[in-house]
N, C-alpha and C positions, 0 to 999 in steps of 0.2 A: 404202176400196175399192181393189182393184187397178187399175192404170193401164188394163189391157185386161180386159174381162169374160171369164169362162170360157165356153168353148163348151159346148153340151149334152153332148157326149161327154166332155169334160174333167170336167164336173160329175158325170156318171154314174160315171166311173172313180174319182173321189175319194170319191163316196158309198159305193160298194161297198168301196173300200179302207178307209174309216172303219169299216165293219162287219166288218173283219178278213179280207176275201177276198184271195186272192193274185192276181197278174196272170193266171195260168192260169184260175182260177175266174171272174174277171171276164170273160175272153175267152169262156168257155163261156156265161155269162149273156147277154152282149151279142152273141154270134154273130160275133165278130171274132177276129183272131189275137192271140196274147199280145204279139207285137211291137207291134201297133197300140195295145193297152192301155198298154204302156210308153211309147209315143210320146205319147199323150194325157196321161199322168201327168207326163211330162217337160215338156210344154208348160205344164201347169198350174203346175208348180214354177217355171218361168221367169216366168210371169205373176205369181205370188205372191211372187217374190223369195226362194225357198228352194232347198235342195239335195237334198231327199229327200221321199218320199211322206208320211212321218210328219209332217214339218214342214208340208207342204202341207195335210194334213188338219187339223192344229192351227190354222193360219192361217185356213183356210176356215171352220172352226167358229167361231173368235173373231170373224170378220168377218160372220158370219151367212149365209155362202154355202151352208152345208149345214145341214140340220135338226139340232137337238140329239139326242144319242144316248141320252137318258134315257127310260125306259119310263113 
Protein backbone atom coordinates (compact mmCIF):
# COMPACT_ATOMS: atom_id res chain seq x y z
CA UNK A 1 0.00 0.00 0.00
CA UNK A 2 1.15 3.56 -0.56
CA UNK A 3 2.50 5.48 2.42
CA UNK A 4 -0.38 7.96 2.11
CA UNK A 5 -3.83 6.84 0.99
CA UNK A 6 -5.29 8.38 -2.15
CA UNK A 7 -7.92 11.06 -1.67
CA UNK A 8 -11.36 10.53 -3.19
CA UNK A 9 -10.58 12.99 -5.98
CA UNK A 10 -7.22 11.38 -6.74
CA UNK A 11 -8.98 8.02 -6.91
CA UNK A 12 -11.71 9.41 -9.18
CA UNK A 13 -9.17 10.98 -11.55
CA UNK A 14 -7.13 7.76 -11.76
CA UNK A 15 -10.30 5.73 -12.28
CA UNK A 16 -11.38 7.81 -15.27
CA UNK A 17 -7.81 7.92 -16.57
CA UNK A 18 -7.70 4.10 -16.43
CA UNK A 19 -10.80 4.10 -18.63
CA UNK A 20 -8.93 6.14 -21.23
CA UNK A 21 -10.32 9.58 -20.51
CA UNK A 22 -8.18 12.66 -21.06
CA UNK A 23 -7.71 15.33 -18.42
CA UNK A 24 -10.20 17.54 -20.25
CA UNK A 25 -12.81 14.76 -20.39
CA UNK A 26 -12.30 14.01 -16.69
CA UNK A 27 -12.69 17.70 -15.88
CA UNK A 28 -16.07 17.75 -17.64
CA UNK A 29 -17.19 14.56 -15.87
CA UNK A 30 -16.15 15.81 -12.42
CA UNK A 31 -17.12 19.44 -12.96
CA UNK A 32 -13.66 20.85 -12.20
CA UNK A 33 -10.95 22.49 -14.29
CA UNK A 34 -8.47 20.52 -16.35
CA UNK A 35 -5.72 22.01 -14.22
CA UNK A 36 -7.39 20.59 -11.09
CA UNK A 37 -7.52 17.13 -12.66
CA UNK A 38 -3.81 17.34 -13.49
CA UNK A 39 -3.13 18.51 -9.93
CA UNK A 40 -4.90 15.47 -8.45
CA UNK A 41 -3.19 13.07 -10.85
CA UNK A 42 0.17 14.62 -9.98
CA UNK A 43 -0.53 14.14 -6.28
CA UNK A 44 -1.53 10.52 -6.89
CA UNK A 45 1.70 9.97 -8.82
CA UNK A 46 3.72 11.35 -5.92
CA UNK A 47 1.90 9.17 -3.39
CA UNK A 48 2.38 6.08 -5.57
CA UNK A 49 6.04 6.86 -6.28
CA UNK A 50 5.71 7.12 -10.06
CA UNK A 51 6.27 9.82 -12.67
CA UNK A 52 3.25 9.66 -14.98
CA UNK A 53 -0.44 8.81 -15.08
CA UNK A 54 0.01 5.51 -16.91
CA UNK A 55 2.38 4.26 -14.25
CA UNK A 56 0.04 5.55 -11.53
CA UNK A 57 -2.88 3.63 -13.04
CA UNK A 58 -0.74 0.49 -13.32
CA UNK A 59 0.43 0.70 -9.70
CA UNK A 60 -3.07 1.51 -8.43
CA UNK A 61 -4.48 -1.49 -10.30
CA UNK A 62 -1.73 -3.81 -9.05
CA UNK A 63 -2.29 -2.67 -5.46
CA UNK A 64 -6.05 -3.13 -5.70
CA UNK A 65 -6.75 0.60 -5.35
CA UNK A 66 -8.81 0.60 -8.55
CA UNK A 67 -11.29 -2.04 -9.71
CA UNK A 68 -10.11 -4.42 -12.44
CA UNK A 69 -10.93 -3.24 -15.94
CA UNK A 70 -12.18 -6.62 -17.14
CA UNK A 71 -15.82 -6.91 -18.25
